[in-house]
C-alpha positions, 0 to 999 in steps of 0.5 A: 742243094745249098748254093756256095756262093749264096753260102759264102755271101750270108757268112760273109753278111753274119760278119758283117753285122755282128761287127758293126753291132759291137762298134755300138754297144762297146759299153755293154759288152763289156759289162756283160763279159764282166759279170761271167769273168769269176766263172771264167777264172774257175775254169781257167785255173781248173783247166790248168791244174787239170789237164796240165801237160807233164811230159817230157817232150810236151808242149804247152803253150799259151800267148799272144801273137801279132797276126793281121795286125792285132794280138791274137789269143793261141793255144799250142798243146800235146804230149809230145812234140813230134806229133802232128800238129791240127790248127782248130778253126773254131764255128762261129763267127764267135764261138772260141773252142778254147773254153771247153777244149781242154777237156774235149781234145785232151785224149788227142794230146797223146797223138797230136798238138793241138793249135787252138786260136781265138779268131779275129771278134772271139775270145781273148781276141776281142777282149784284148782288141776290144770290139772295134776290132770286129771292123776289120772281121769279114772272111777274106781277113780271117783267111789271110790270119788263118794262113799267116797264123799256119806260117807261122805255126810251121816254123815255130813247131818244126813243122812241114804241114799243119792239119787244119779241123774246121768245125762249123763255120770253121769248115768254112774258113779251112776250107778257103784257107787250104784252097789258098794255099794248099802247101802249108797243110797236111789235110783239112777236116770239116765238122760240124 
């Protein structure tokens, strides 16, 4: 059986190690990203065209929100604003779901408003803030960021509660968020 404390310690160690490596090699990381920029641009353009929300009460937002003192990338998509909202907590660390989420969550958009968040140290949040922002990356900081984001979503979407969907390491994050602020969340689902 897996010891919960050992698992959390291991996750924290991974987060700290990745943050330290990002500080050591910021130029290499930026250069590697630039190699793939044309592919990211292609996928983003295709997603915008093929997965556009066109329903009268739909929502399709993609923006940076100031969360935890830095700008963090969030997309909010659904065919009916009245539907329940799901906050997707990606795995990782660093495994943002936004690049594939348009296709992966497309069928969900009829029933739910799906919120994808590029957490601190991942995806567009990392691109916007740079590798140095990884210095503040730890499990406690991610929990506080997630709770802050859930509060913003409750207000902006007019929801009393948010559903949490944690994938892989996002499941650990979701459990800790729900435990810290159970009144913010309707349900938690852990996957992967």
